[in-house]
All heavy atoms as a GROMACS GRO file, in nm:
protein
  658
    1MET      N    1  10.495   9.450   6.633
    1MET     CA    2  10.596   9.554   6.637
    1MET      C    3  10.733   9.488   6.643
    1MET      O    4  10.755   9.394   6.717
    1MET     CB    5  10.572   9.644   6.758
    1MET     CG    6  10.666   9.759   6.762
    1MET     SD    7  10.646   9.884   6.893
    1MET     CE    8  10.489   9.856   6.962
    2LEU      N    9  10.827   9.541   6.567
    2LEU     CA   10  10.963   9.488   6.564
    2LEU      C   11  11.042   9.535   6.685
    2LEU      O   12  11.019   9.644   6.737
    2LEU     CB   13  11.034   9.536   6.437
    2LEU     CG   14  10.979   9.488   6.304
    2LEU    CD1   15  11.048   9.560   6.190
    2LEU    CD2   16  10.999   9.339   6.290
    3SER      N   17  11.137   9.453   6.727
    3SER     CA   18  11.227   9.496   6.833
    3SER      C   19  11.324   9.598   6.775
    3SER      O   20  11.341   9.608   6.653
    3SER     CB   21  11.304   9.377   6.889
    3SER     OG   22  11.401   9.333   6.796
    4MET      N   23  11.389   9.674   6.863
    4MET     CA   24  11.485   9.776   6.817
    4MET      C   25  11.598   9.713   6.737
    4MET      O   26  11.641   9.768   6.637
    4MET     CB   27  11.540   9.855   6.935
    4MET     CG   28  11.440   9.952   6.995
    4MET     SD   29  11.394  10.083   6.881
    4MET     CE   30  11.519  10.202   6.917
    5ASP      N   31  11.644   9.596   6.780
    5ASP     CA   32  11.752   9.529   6.707
    5ASP      C   33  11.707   9.490   6.567
    5ASP      O   34  11.780   9.508   6.469
    5ASP     CB   35  11.801   9.406   6.783
    5ASP     CG   36  11.877   9.442   6.910
    5ASP    OD1   37  11.933   9.554   6.914
    5ASP    OD2   38  11.881   9.360   7.002
    6ASP      N   39  11.586   9.434   6.555
    6ASP     CA   40  11.534   9.394   6.424
    6ASP      C   41  11.506   9.514   6.335
    6ASP      O   42  11.525   9.509   6.214
    6ASP     CB   43  11.406   9.311   6.440
    6ASP     CG   44  11.433   9.175   6.500
    6ASP    OD1   45  11.549   9.128   6.491
    6ASP    OD2   46  11.340   9.116   6.556
    7LEU      N   47  11.461   9.623   6.396
    7LEU     CA   48  11.425   9.742   6.320
    7LEU      C   49  11.545   9.802   6.247
    7LEU      O   50  11.533   9.851   6.135
    7LEU     CB   51  11.364   9.846   6.415
    7LEU     CG   52  11.300   9.970   6.356
    7LEU    CD1   53  11.186   9.932   6.262
    7LEU    CD2   54  11.249  10.060   6.466
    8PHE      N   55  11.662   9.794   6.308
    8PHE     CA   56  11.782   9.856   6.250
    8PHE      C   57  11.880   9.753   6.194
    8PHE      O   58  11.989   9.790   6.152
    8PHE     CB   59  11.852   9.942   6.356
    8PHE     CG   60  11.770  10.060   6.398
    8PHE    CD1   61  11.692  10.056   6.512
    8PHE    CD2   62  11.768  10.175   6.321
    8PHE    CE1   63  11.615  10.164   6.550
    8PHE    CE2   64  11.692  10.284   6.358
    8PHE     CZ   65  11.615  10.279   6.473
    9LYS      N   66  11.841   9.629   6.190
    9LYS     CA   67  11.928   9.522   6.142
    9LYS      C   68  11.968   9.545   5.995
    9LYS      O   69  11.884   9.575   5.911
    9LYS     CB   70  11.855   9.389   6.156
    9LYS     CG   71  11.940   9.269   6.136
    9LYS     CD   72  11.859   9.143   6.163
    9LYS     CE   73  11.946   9.023   6.169
    9LYS     NZ   74  11.870   8.904   6.209
   10GLY      N   75  12.096   9.531   5.967
   10GLY     CA   76  12.146   9.539   5.830
   10GLY      C   77  12.162   9.680   5.776
   10GLY      O   78  12.188   9.697   5.656
   11ARG      N   79  12.149   9.781   5.858
   11ARG     CA   80  12.164   9.919   5.812
   11ARG      C   81  12.310   9.959   5.808
   11ARG      O   82  12.390   9.917   5.891
   11ARG     CB   83  12.086  10.015   5.903
   11ARG     CG   84  11.939   9.992   5.903
   11ARG     CD   85  11.881  10.024   5.769
   11ARG     NE   86  11.743   9.979   5.760
   11ARG     CZ   87  11.670   9.992   5.653
   11ARG    NH1   88  11.720  10.047   5.546
   11ARG    NH2   89  11.547   9.948   5.651
   12GLN      N   90  12.345  10.043   5.712
   12GLN     CA   91  12.482  10.088   5.696
   12GLN      C   92  12.523  10.182   5.810
   12GLN      O   93  12.636  10.179   5.857
   12GLN     CB   94  12.498  10.161   5.563
   12GLN     CG   95  12.635  10.220   5.540
   12GLN     CD   96  12.647  10.294   5.409
   12GLN    OE1   97  12.557  10.292   5.327
   12GLN    NE2   98  12.758  10.359   5.388
   13PHE      N   99  12.428  10.265   5.857
   13PHE     CA  100  12.457  10.363   5.960
   13PHE      C  101  12.409  10.312   6.096
   13PHE      O  102  12.314  10.234   6.105
   13PHE     CB  103  12.389  10.496   5.928
   13PHE     CG  104  12.448  10.564   5.807
   13PHE    CD1  105  12.394  10.543   5.682
   13PHE    CD2  106  12.558  10.647   5.819
   13PHE    CE1  107  12.448  10.603   5.569
   13PHE    CE2  108  12.613  10.708   5.708
   13PHE     CZ  109  12.559  10.686   5.582
   14ASP      N  110  12.476  10.358   6.201
   14ASP     CA  111  12.438  10.320   6.337
   14ASP      C  112  12.297  10.366   6.370
   14ASP      O  113  12.251  10.470   6.320
   14ASP     CB  114  12.534  10.383   6.440
   14ASP     CG  115  12.672  10.321   6.438
   14ASP    OD1  116  12.685  10.207   6.391
   14ASP    OD2  117  12.765  10.389   6.484
   15ARG      N  118  12.234  10.292   6.456
   15ARG     CA  119  12.099  10.323   6.501
   15ARG      C  120  12.090  10.465   6.556
   15ARG      O  121  11.994  10.536   6.532
   15ARG     CB  122  12.060  10.220   6.606
   15ARG     CG  123  11.947  10.260   6.693
   15ARG     CD  124  11.907  10.164   6.800
   15ARG     NE  125  12.007  10.073   6.850
   15ARG     CZ  126  11.979   9.958   6.907
   15ARG    NH1  127  11.855   9.918   6.920
   15ARG    NH2  128  12.074   9.882   6.953
   16GLU      N  129  12.193  10.509   6.630
   16GLU     CA  130  12.192  10.641   6.691
   16GLU      C  131  12.188  10.753   6.586
   16GLU      O  132  12.121  10.854   6.606
   16GLU     CB  133  12.315  10.660   6.781
   16GLU     CG  134  12.312  10.575   6.906
   16GLU     CD  135  12.355  10.430   6.882
   16GLU    OE1  136  12.415  10.398   6.775
   16GLU    OE2  137  12.325  10.346   6.968
   17ILE      N  138  12.258  10.734   6.476
   17ILE     CA  139  12.259  10.834   6.368
   17ILE      C  140  12.120  10.844   6.305
   17ILE      O  141  12.069  10.954   6.281
   17ILE     CB  142  12.363  10.798   6.259
   17ILE    CG1  143  12.504  10.792   6.319
   17ILE    CG2  144  12.356  10.894   6.142
   17ILE    CD1  145  12.555  10.922   6.376
   18ILE      N  146  12.058  10.731   6.280
   18ILE     CA  147  11.925  10.728   6.219
   18ILE      C  148  11.824  10.794   6.312
   18ILE      O  149  11.746  10.881   6.269
   18ILE     CB  150  11.883  10.584   6.185
   18ILE    CG1  151  11.977  10.525   6.078
   18ILE    CG2  152  11.738  10.581   6.137
   18ILE    CD1  153  11.960  10.377   6.054
   19ILE      N  154  11.826  10.757   6.438
   19ILE     CA  155  11.731  10.814   6.534
   19ILE      C  156  11.752  10.965   6.548
   19ILE      O  157  11.656  11.042   6.554
   19ILE     CB  158  11.744  10.744   6.671
   19ILE    CG1  159  11.694  10.600   6.659
   19ILE    CG2  160  11.667  10.819   6.779
   19ILE    CD1  161  11.720  10.514   6.782
   20LEU      N  162  11.877  11.007   6.550
   20LEU     CA  163  11.908  11.149   6.561
   20LEU      C  164  11.853  11.227   6.442
   20LEU      O  165  11.785  11.329   6.459
   20LEU     CB  166  12.060  11.168   6.572
   20LEU     CG  167  12.110  11.305   6.606
   20LEU    CD1  168  12.068  11.346   6.746
   20LEU    CD2  169  12.262  11.309   6.595
   21CYS      N  170  11.879  11.180   6.321
   21CYS     CA  171  11.832  11.249   6.201
   21CYS      C  172  11.680  11.252   6.193
   21CYS      O  173  11.621  11.357   6.163
   21CYS     CB  174  11.888  11.182   6.075
   21CYS     SG  175  12.060  11.222   6.043
   22VAL      N  176  11.616  11.140   6.220
   22VAL     CA  177  11.470  11.135   6.215
   22VAL      C  178  11.411  11.227   6.322
   22VAL      O  179  11.318  11.304   6.296
   22VAL     CB  180  11.418  10.990   6.232
   22VAL    CG1  181  11.267  10.987   6.246
   22VAL    CG2  182  11.461  10.906   6.113
   23GLY      N  183  11.468  11.224   6.440
   23GLY     CA  184  11.419  11.310   6.549
   23GLY      C  185  11.434  11.458   6.517
   23GLY      O  186  11.342  11.537   6.538
   24TRP      N  187  11.553  11.496   6.465
   24TRP     CA  188  11.574  11.637   6.428
   24TRP      C  189  11.480  11.678   6.316
   24TRP      O  190  11.428  11.790   6.317
   24TRP     CB  191  11.717  11.660   6.386
   24TRP     CG  192  11.815  11.668   6.499
   24TRP    CD1  193  11.787  11.676   6.633
   24TRP    CD2  194  11.957  11.667   6.488
   24TRP    NE1  195  11.903  11.681   6.704
   24TRP    CE2  196  12.009  11.676   6.620
   24TRP    CE3  197  12.044  11.659   6.382
   24TRP    CZ2  198  12.145  11.678   6.645
   24TRP    CZ3  199  12.180  11.662   6.408
   24TRP    CH2  200  12.230  11.670   6.537
   25TYR      N  201  11.461  11.591   6.220
   25TYR     CA  202  11.370  11.623   6.108
   25TYR      C  203  11.230  11.654   6.159
   25TYR      O  204  11.167  11.751   6.119
   25TYR     CB  205  11.366  11.507   6.008
   25TYR     CG  206  11.266  11.526   5.898
   25TYR    CD1  207  11.294  11.610   5.790
   25TYR    CD2  208  11.141  11.464   5.902
   25TYR    CE1  209  11.201  11.630   5.690
   25TYR    CE2  210  11.048  11.484   5.802
   25TYR     CZ  211  11.079  11.566   5.696
   25TYR     OH  212  10.985  11.586   5.597
   26LEU      N  213  11.181  11.571   6.248
   26LEU     CA  214  11.045  11.589   6.300
   26LEU      C  215  11.035  11.704   6.399
   26LEU      O  216  10.940  11.781   6.396
   26LEU     CB  217  10.998  11.460   6.367
   26LEU     CG  218  10.981  11.341   6.273
   26LEU    CD1  219  10.956  11.216   6.354
   26LEU    CD2  220  10.870  11.366   6.174
   27ARG      N  221  11.132  11.716   6.485
   27ARG     CA  222  11.125  11.816   6.592
   27ARG      C  223  11.146  11.957   6.540
   27ARG      O  224  11.079  12.051   6.581
   27ARG     CB  225  11.229  11.783   6.699
   27ARG     CG  226  11.229  11.877   6.815
   27ARG     CD  227  11.108  11.850   6.901
   27ARG     NE  228  11.114  11.934   7.018
   27ARG     CZ  229  11.013  12.010   7.057
   27ARG    NH1  230  10.901  12.011   6.992
   27ARG    NH2  231  11.026  12.085   7.163
   28PHE      N  232  11.242  11.975   6.450
   28PHE     CA  233  11.281  12.108   6.406
   28PHE      C  234  11.240  12.141   6.265
   28PHE      O  235  11.272  12.248   6.214
   28PHE     CB  236  11.432  12.126   6.423
   28PHE     CG  237  11.477  12.111   6.565
   28PHE    CD1  238  11.552  12.001   6.603
   28PHE    CD2  239  11.442  12.204   6.661
   28PHE    CE1  240  11.593  11.986   6.735
   28PHE    CE2  241  11.482  12.189   6.793
   28PHE     CZ  242  11.557  12.080   6.829
   29LYS      N  243  11.173  12.049   6.196
   29LYS     CA  244  11.127  12.070   6.059
   29LYS      C  245  11.241  12.111   5.966
   29LYS      O  246  11.229  12.202   5.885
   29LYS     CB  247  11.014  12.172   6.053
   29LYS     CG  248  10.892  12.133   6.133
   29LYS     CD  249  10.830  12.006   6.079
   29LYS     CE  250  10.705  11.972   6.157
   29LYS     NZ  251  10.659  11.838   6.133
   30LEU      N  252  11.353  12.042   5.980
   30LEU     CA  253  11.467  12.064   5.892
   30LEU      C  254  11.444  11.993   5.760
   30LEU      O  255  11.376  11.891   5.756
   30LEU     CB  256  11.595  12.012   5.957
   30LEU     CG  257  11.635  12.078   6.088
   30LEU    CD1  258  11.747  11.998   6.154
   30LEU    CD2  259  11.679  12.220   6.065
   31SER      N  260  11.506  12.044   5.655
   31SER     CA  261  11.497  11.975   5.526
   31SER      C  262  11.598  11.860   5.526
   31SER      O  263  11.690  11.855   5.609
   31SER     CB  264  11.528  12.071   5.412
   31SER     OG  265  11.667  12.103   5.408
   32PHE      N  266  11.582  11.769   5.431
   32PHE     CA  267  11.676  11.658   5.418
   32PHE      C  268  11.817  11.711   5.393
   32PHE      O  269  11.914  11.662   5.447
   32PHE     CB  270  11.635  11.564   5.305
   32PHE     CG  271  11.499  11.503   5.321
   32PHE    CD1  272  11.415  11.489   5.212
   32PHE    CD2  273  11.453  11.459   5.443
   32PHE    CE1  274  11.289  11.432   5.224
   32PHE    CE2  275  11.327  11.402   5.458
   32PHE     CZ  276  11.245  11.389   5.347
   33ARG      N  277  11.826  11.813   5.309
   33ARG     CA  278  11.957  11.870   5.277
   33ARG      C  279  12.019  11.944   5.396
   33ARG      O  280  12.141  11.944   5.412
   33ARG     CB  281  11.946  11.960   5.154
   33ARG     CG  282  11.913  11.879   5.029
   33ARG     CD  283  11.897  11.966   4.906
   33ARG     NE  284  11.836  11.894   4.797
   33ARG     CZ  285  11.902  11.822   4.709
   33ARG    NH1  286  12.032  11.810   4.717
   33ARG    NH2  287  11.838  11.760   4.611
   34ASP      N  288  11.935  12.006   5.480
   34ASP     CA  289  11.987  12.067   5.603
   34ASP      C  290  12.051  11.960   5.691
   34ASP      O  291  12.159  11.979   5.747
   34ASP     CB  292  11.875  12.135   5.683
   34ASP     CG  293  11.824  12.262   5.619
   34ASP    OD1  294  11.896  12.322   5.537
   34ASP    OD2  295  11.709  12.301   5.652
   35LEU      N  296  11.983  11.846   5.703
   35LEU     CA  297  12.036  11.737   5.784
   35LEU      C  298  12.165  11.680   5.726
   35LEU      O  299  12.256  11.644   5.801
   35LEU     CB  300  11.932  11.627   5.800
   35LEU     CG  301  11.817  11.663   5.894
   35LEU    CD1  302  11.703  11.564   5.880
   35LEU    CD2  303  11.864  11.670   6.037
   36VAL      N  304  12.174  11.675   5.594
   36VAL     CA  305  12.298  11.628   5.530
   36VAL      C  306  12.413  11.722   5.568
   36VAL      O  307  12.522  11.676   5.601
   36VAL     CB  308  12.281  11.621   5.376
   36VAL    CG1  309  12.415  11.604   5.307
   36VAL    CG2  310  12.188  11.507   5.339
   37GLU      N  311  12.388  11.853   5.566
   37GLU     CA  312  12.492  11.949   5.603
   37GLU      C  313  12.532  11.934   5.750
   37GLU      O  314  12.651  11.939   5.783
   37GLU     CB  315  12.443  12.092   5.578
   37GLU     CG  316  12.438  12.130   5.432
   37GLU     CD  317  12.397  12.274   5.412
   37GLU    OE1  318  12.430  12.361   5.497
   37GLU    OE2  319  12.331  12.302   5.312
   38ILE      N  320  12.435  11.916   5.838
   38ILE     CA  321  12.465  11.898   5.980
   38ILE      C  322  12.548  11.772   6.002
   38ILE      O  323  12.646  11.773   6.076
   38ILE     CB  324  12.334  11.893   6.063
   38ILE    CG1  325  12.266  12.030   6.061
   38ILE    CG2  326  12.363  11.848   6.205
   38ILE    CD1  327  12.124  12.029   6.116
   39MET      N  328  12.509  11.664   5.936
   39MET     CA  329  12.583  11.539   5.950
   39MET      C  330  12.724  11.553   5.892
   39MET      O  331  12.820  11.498   5.947
   39MET     CB  332  12.509  11.424   5.883
   39MET     CG  333  12.382  11.382   5.954
   39MET     SD  334  12.411  11.305   6.113
   39MET     CE  335  12.370  11.439   6.225
   40ALA      N  336  12.739  11.629   5.782
   40ALA     CA  337  12.872  11.650   5.723
   40ALA      C  338  12.962  11.725   5.821
   40ALA      O  339  13.082  11.696   5.830
   40ALA     CB  340  12.859  11.727   5.592
   41GLU      N  341  12.906  11.820   5.895
   41GLU     CA  342  12.984  11.891   5.996
   41GLU      C  343  13.031  11.796   6.107
   41GLU      O  344  13.131  11.822   6.172
   41GLU     CB  345  12.902  12.005   6.056
   41GLU     CG  346  12.880  12.119   5.960
   41GLU     CD  347  12.789  12.228   6.016
   41GLU    OE1  348  12.751  12.220   6.134
   41GLU    OE2  349  12.756  12.319   5.939
   42CYS      N  350  12.957  11.688   6.128
   42CYS     CA  351  12.994  11.587   6.228
   42CYS      C  352  13.084  11.479   6.167
   42CYS      O  353  13.117  11.381   6.235
   42CYS     CB  354  12.868  11.522   6.285
   42CYS     SG  355  12.762  11.634   6.373
   43GLY      N  356  13.118  11.493   6.039
   43GLY     CA  357  13.206  11.397   5.974
   43GLY      C  358  13.135  11.276   5.917
   43GLY      O  359  13.198  11.176   5.886
   44ILE      N  360  13.002  11.285   5.901
   44ILE     CA  361  12.924  11.173   5.848
   44ILE      C  362  12.872  11.212   5.710
   44ILE      O  363  12.799  11.310   5.696
   44ILE     CB  364  12.807  11.138   5.942
   44ILE    CG1  365  12.863  11.098   6.078
   44ILE    CG2  366  12.720  11.028   5.882
   44ILE    CD1  367  12.760  11.092   6.188
   45SER      N  368  12.908  11.134   5.610
   45SER     CA  369  12.868  11.162   5.473
   45SER      C  370  12.749  11.075   5.435
   45SER      O  371  12.757  10.952   5.444
   45SER     CB  372  12.985  11.135   5.379
   45SER     OG  373  12.946  11.154   5.245
   46LEU      N  374  12.640  11.140   5.396
   46LEU     CA  375  12.523  11.065   5.347
   46LEU      C  376  12.444  11.152   5.251
   46LEU      O  377  12.464  11.272   5.244
   46LEU     CB  378  12.435  11.016   5.463
   46LEU     CG  379  12.391  11.114   5.570
   46LEU    CD1  380  12.258  11.176   5.537
   46LEU    CD2  381  12.379  11.040   5.700
   47ALA      N  382  12.357  11.090   5.175
   47ALA     CA  383  12.275  11.160   5.075
   47ALA      C  384  12.140  11.197   5.135
   47ALA      O  385  12.090  11.131   5.226
   47ALA     CB  386  12.254  11.071   4.953
   48HIS      N  387  12.080  11.302   5.080
   48HIS     CA  388  11.948  11.345   5.130
   48HIS      C  389  11.843  11.236   5.107
   48HIS      O  390  11.749  11.222   5.184
   48HIS     CB  391  11.906  11.477   5.067
   48HIS     CG  392  11.870  11.469   4.923
   48HIS    ND1  393  11.963  11.466   4.822
   48HIS    CD2  394  11.749  11.460   4.863
   48HIS    CE1  395  11.902  11.457   4.706
   48HIS    NE2  396  11.772  11.454   4.728
   49THR      N  397  11.861  11.155   5.004
   49THR     CA  398  11.764  11.048   4.978
   49THR      C  399  11.771  10.939   5.084
   49THR      O  400  11.671  10.872   5.110
   49THR     CB  401  11.787  10.987   4.838
   49THR    OG1  402  11.924  10.947   4.825
   49THR    CG2  403  11.753  11.086   4.729
   50THR      N  404  11.888  10.923   5.146
   50THR     CA  405  11.900  10.827   5.256
   50THR      C  406  11.811  10.870   5.372
   50THR      O  407  11.737  10.789   5.428
   50THR     CB  408  12.047  10.817   5.302
   50THR    OG1  409  12.126  10.774   5.192
   50THR    CG2  410  12.063  10.722   5.418
   51ILE      N  411  11.816  10.997   5.406
   51ILE     CA  412  11.733  11.050   5.514
   51ILE      C  413  11.586  11.039   5.477
   51ILE      O  414  11.503  11.003   5.561
   51ILE     CB  415  11.773  11.194   5.549
   51ILE    CG1  416  11.917  11.196   5.599
   51ILE    CG2  417  11.678  11.253   5.652
   51ILE    CD1  418  11.976  11.334   5.620
   52MET      N  419  11.554  11.065   5.353
   52MET     CA  420  11.415  11.052   5.306
   52MET      C  421  11.364  10.909   5.328
   52MET      O  422  11.253  10.889   5.376
   52MET     CB  423  11.406  11.090   5.158
   52MET     CG  424  11.267  11.083   5.099
   52MET     SD  425  11.263  11.130   4.924
   52MET     CE  426  11.354  10.995   4.851
   53ARG      N  427  11.448  10.811   5.296
   53ARG     CA  428  11.409  10.670   5.317
   53ARG      C  429  11.396  10.638   5.466
   53ARG      O  430  11.306  10.563   5.506
   53ARG     CB  431  11.509  10.577   5.249
   53ARG     CG  432  11.494  10.575   5.098
   53ARG     CD  433  11.576  10.464   5.034
   53ARG     NE  434  11.718  10.484   5.054
   53ARG     CZ  435  11.799  10.550   4.970
   53ARG    NH1  436  11.749  10.602   4.861
   53ARG    NH2  437  11.928  10.561   4.996
   54TRP      N  438  11.485  10.695   5.548
   54TRP     CA  439  11.475  10.673   5.692
   54TRP      C  440  11.343  10.727   5.746
   54TRP      O  441  11.278  10.662   5.829
   54TRP     CB  442  11.589  10.741   5.766
   54TRP     CG  443  11.724  10.680   5.746
   54TRP    CD1  444  11.753  10.558   5.690
   54TRP    CD2  445  11.849  10.738   5.781
   54TRP    NE1  446  11.889  10.537   5.689
   54TRP    CE2  447  11.951  10.646   5.744
   54TRP    CE3  448  11.886  10.858   5.839
   54TRP    CZ2  449  12.085  10.672   5.766
   54TRP    CZ3  450  12.020  10.885   5.860
   54TRP    CH2  451  12.119  10.792   5.824
   55ILE      N  452  11.303  10.844   5.700
   55ILE     CA  453  11.178  10.905   5.746
   55ILE      C  454  11.061  10.813   5.710
   55ILE      O  455  10.976  10.783   5.794
   55ILE     CB  456  11.158  11.045   5.685
   55ILE    CG1  457  11.271  11.141   5.724
   55ILE    CG2  458  11.021  11.103   5.721
   55ILE    CD1  459  11.290  11.164   5.870
   56ALA      N  460  11.059  10.769   5.586
   56ALA     CA  461  10.949  10.682   5.540
   56ALA      C  462  10.948  10.549   5.616
   56ALA      O  463  10.841  10.494   5.645
   56ALA     CB  464  10.962  10.656   5.390
   57ARG      N  465  11.064  10.498   5.651
   57ARG     CA  466  11.075  10.367   5.716
   57ARG      C  467  11.049  10.373   5.866
   57ARG      O  468  10.982  10.288   5.922
   57ARG     CB  469  11.215  10.309   5.688
   57ARG     CG  470  11.248  10.184   5.767
   57ARG     CD  471  11.164  10.066   5.721
   57ARG     NE  472  11.197   9.946   5.794
   57ARG     CZ  473  11.124   9.897   5.895
   57ARG    NH1  474  11.016   9.959   5.934
   57ARG    NH2  475  11.160   9.787   5.955
   58TYR      N  476  11.107  10.472   5.933
   58TYR     CA  477  11.109  10.470   6.079
   58TYR      C  478  11.000  10.552   6.147
   58TYR      O  479  10.962  10.518   6.260
   58TYR     CB  480  11.247  10.512   6.130
   58TYR     CG  481  11.353  10.412   6.093
   58TYR    CD1  482  11.446  10.439   5.995
   58TYR    CD2  483  11.354  10.286   6.152
   58TYR    CE1  484  11.541  10.346   5.958
   58TYR    CE2  485  11.448  10.192   6.116
   58TYR     CZ  486  11.542  10.222   6.020
   58TYR     OH  487  11.635  10.128   5.982
   59VAL      N  488  10.949  10.657   6.087
   59VAL     CA  489  10.846  10.737   6.154
   59VAL      C  490  10.724  10.653   6.190
   59VAL      O  491  10.677  10.660   6.304
   59VAL     CB  492  10.809  10.863   6.073
   59VAL    CG1  493  10.684  10.929   6.127
   59VAL    CG2  494  10.925  10.961   6.073
   60PRO      N  495  10.671  10.570   6.100
   60PRO     CA  496  10.556  10.488   6.140
   60PRO      C  497  10.588  10.394   6.258
   60PRO      O  498  10.505  10.376   6.347
   60PRO     CB  499  10.523  10.407   6.014
   60PRO     CG  500  10.576  10.488   5.902
   60PRO     CD  501  10.699  10.554   5.957
   61GLU      N  502  10.707  10.338   6.261
   61GLU     CA  503  10.747  10.250   6.371
   61GLU      C  504  10.761  10.330   6.501
   61GLU      O  505  10.720  10.282   6.607
   61GLU     CB  506  10.879  10.179   6.340
   61GLU     CG  507  10.868  10.077   6.229
   61GLU     CD  508  10.781   9.957   6.266
   61GLU    OE1  509  10.773   9.921   6.385
   61GLU    OE2  510  10.721   9.900   6.174
   62PHE      N  511  10.817  10.450   6.493
   62PHE     CA  512  10.832  10.533   6.612
   62PHE      C  513  10.696  10.577   6.665
   62PHE      O  514  10.674  10.586   6.785
   62PHE     CB  515  10.919  10.654   6.584
   62PHE     CG  516  11.064  10.623   6.555
   62PHE    CD1  517  11.146  10.718   6.500
   62PHE    CD2  518  11.118  10.498   6.582
   62PHE    CE1  519  11.280  10.692   6.474
   62PHE    CE2  520  11.251  10.469   6.555
   62PHE     CZ  521  11.332  10.568   6.502
   63GLU      N  522  10.602  10.605   6.574
   63GLU     CA  523  10.467  10.643   6.616
   63GLU      C  524  10.399  10.527   6.689
   63GLU      O  525  10.332  10.548   6.790
   63GLU     CB  526  10.382  10.686   6.497
   63GLU     CG  527  10.419  10.822   6.444
   63GLU     CD  528  10.342  10.861   6.319
   63GLU    OE1  529  10.276  10.774   6.257
   63GLU    OE2  530  10.348  10.979   6.282
   64LYS      N  531  10.417  10.405   6.639
   64LYS     CA  532  10.360  10.287   6.704
   64LYS      C  533  10.415  10.268   6.845
   64LYS      O  534  10.343  10.230   6.936
   64LYS     CB  535  10.388  10.160   6.622
   64LYS     CG  536  10.308  10.146   6.498
   64LYS     CD  537  10.345  10.014   6.432
   64LYS     CE  538  10.321  10.016   6.284
   64LYS     NZ  539  10.374   9.897   6.217
   65SER      N  540  10.545  10.292   6.860
   65SER     CA  541  10.609  10.269   6.989
   65SER      C  542  10.592  10.386   7.086
   65SER      O  543  10.627  10.374   7.202
   65SER     CB  544  10.758  10.241   6.969
   65SER     OG  545  10.824  10.360   6.928
   66GLY      N  546  10.541  10.498   7.037
   66GLY     CA  547  10.521  10.614   7.123
   66GLY      C  548  10.642  10.703   7.133
   66GLY      O  549  10.643  10.798   7.211
   67THR      N  550  10.746  10.677   7.055
   67THR     CA  551  10.866  10.761   7.056
   67THR      C  552  10.838  10.894   6.989
   67THR      O  553  10.898  10.995   7.022
   67THR     CB  554  10.982  10.689   6.984
   67THR    OG1  555  10.998  10.560   7.042
   67THR    CG2  556  11.111  10.765   6.996
   68VAL      N  557  10.747  10.895   6.893
   68VAL     CA  558  10.707  11.015   6.822
   68VAL      C  559  10.557  11.026   6.829
   68VAL      O  560  10.486  10.926   6.810
   68VAL     CB  561  10.751  11.008   6.673
   68VAL    CG1  562  10.699  11.126   6.596
   68VAL    CG2  563  10.900  10.997   6.661
   69SER      N  564  10.507  11.144   6.857
   69SER     CA  565  10.362  11.162   6.858
   69SER      C  566  10.311  11.167   6.716
   69SER      O  567  10.385  11.209   6.626
   69SER     CB  568  10.325  11.289   6.933
   69SER     OG  569  10.364  11.402   6.860
   70PRO      N  570  10.188  11.128   6.690
   70PRO     CA  571  10.134  11.134   6.554
   70PRO      C  572  10.139  11.274   6.495
   70PRO      O  573  10.146  11.292   6.376
   70PRO     CB  574   9.991  11.086   6.570
   70PRO     CG  575   9.993  11.001   6.692
   70PRO     CD  576  10.096  11.064   6.782
   71ALA      N  577  10.140  11.377   6.580
   71ALA     CA  578  10.147  11.515   6.531
   71ALA      C  579  10.285  11.547   6.476
   71ALA      O  580  10.302  11.644   6.405
   71ALA     CB  581  10.112  11.612   6.642
   72GLY      N  582  10.385  11.463   6.510
   72GLY     CA  583  10.516  11.480   6.449
   72GLY      C  584  10.626  11.531   6.539
   72GLY      O  585  10.738  11.539   6.497
   73SER      N  586  10.598  11.568   6.664
   73SER     CA  587  10.707  11.615   6.748
   73SER      C  588  10.778  11.495   6.806
   73SER      O  589  10.717  11.405   6.862
   73SER     CB  590  10.655  11.706   6.859
   73SER     OG  591  10.569  11.636   6.945
   74ALA      N  592  10.908  11.494   6.790
   74ALA     CA  593  10.988  11.379   6.834
   74ALA      C  594  11.020  11.390   6.981
   74ALA      O  595  11.037  11.498   7.035
   74ALA     CB  596  11.118  11.373   6.753
   75HIS      N  597  11.028  11.276   7.045
   75HIS     CA  598  11.070  11.267   7.183
   75HIS      C  599  11.184  11.167   7.190
   75HIS      O  600  11.172  11.062   7.251
   75HIS     CB  601  10.955  11.220   7.272
   75HIS     CG  602  10.831  11.300   7.258
   75HIS    ND1  603  10.824  11.432   7.294
   75HIS    CD2  604  10.709  11.268   7.210
   75HIS    CE1  605  10.702  11.478   7.270
   75HIS    NE2  606  10.631  11.380   7.218
   76PRO      N  607  11.298  11.197   7.122
   76PRO     CA  608  11.403  11.098   7.112
   76PRO      C  609  11.462  11.053   7.245
   76PRO      O  610  11.504  10.941   7.260
   76PRO     CB  611  11.510  11.164   7.026
   76PRO     CG  612  11.474  11.306   7.017
   76PRO     CD  613  11.330  11.320   7.056
   77GLY      N  614  11.460  11.138   7.345
   77GLY     CA  615  11.514  11.101   7.474
   77GLY      C  616  11.409  11.046   7.567
   77GLY      O  617  11.433  11.023   7.684
   78GLY      N  618  11.288  11.027   7.517
   78GLY     CA  619  11.181  10.978   7.598
   78GLY      C  620  11.108  11.090   7.671
   78GLY      O  621  11.013  11.068   7.743
   79SER      N  622  11.151  11.213   7.652
   79SER     CA  623  11.090  11.327   7.718
   79SER      C  624  10.958  11.362   7.650
   79SER      O  625  10.947  11.359   7.530
   79SER     CB  626  11.183  11.448   7.713
   79SER     OG  627  11.118  11.562   7.760
   80THR      N  628  10.860  11.396   7.730
   80THR     CA  629  10.731  11.437   7.673
   80THR      C  630  10.702  11.582   7.705
   80THR      O  631  10.592  11.629   7.689
   80THR     CB  632  10.618  11.349   7.728
   80THR    OG1  633  10.618  11.356   7.871
   80THR    CG2  634  10.632  11.206   7.681
   81LYS      N  635  10.806  11.655   7.751
   81LYS     CA  636  10.787  11.796   7.784
   81LYS      C  637  10.764  11.876   7.657
   81LYS      O  638  10.840  11.861   7.561
   81LYS     CB  639  10.909  11.852   7.857
   81LYS     CG  640  10.924  11.803   7.998
   81LYS     CD  641  11.024  11.886   8.071
   81LYS     CE  642  11.159  11.821   8.067
   81LYS     NZ  643  11.261  11.892   8.140
   82PRO      N  644  10.665  11.963   7.656
   82PRO     CA  645  10.647  12.050   7.539
   82PRO      C  646  10.757  12.154   7.534
   82PRO      O  647  10.814  12.190   7.636
   82PRO     CB  648  10.510  12.114   7.562
   82PRO     CG  649  10.485  12.103   7.708
   82PRO     CD  650  10.564  11.985   7.757
   83MET      N  651  10.784  12.203   7.418
   83MET     CA  652  10.890  12.302   7.403
   83MET      C  653  10.836  12.440   7.429
   83MET      O  654  10.731  12.479   7.402
   83MET     CB  655  10.945  12.296   7.262
   83MET     CG  656  11.074  12.367   7.251
   83MET     SD  657  11.151  12.311   7.099
   83MET     CE  658  11.252  12.452   7.069
   0.00000   0.00000   0.00000
């Protein structure tokens, strides 16, 4: 398993932005384009394909580390409370 520093090394966007988008995608079942709109409201410009690549890259790593359950609900803050 990669360390958090190695996992996000060389990325254009901050680790927090990536984790936030991936977590929202999994937790709330938002579309990639919905996330692009939310990020645009926060002043962050990115393409829906960027989020698609983040999902493909980071969800398996988050599942290994226990940050995301295999069923797909994200626990970005480490909380395991059901909604």
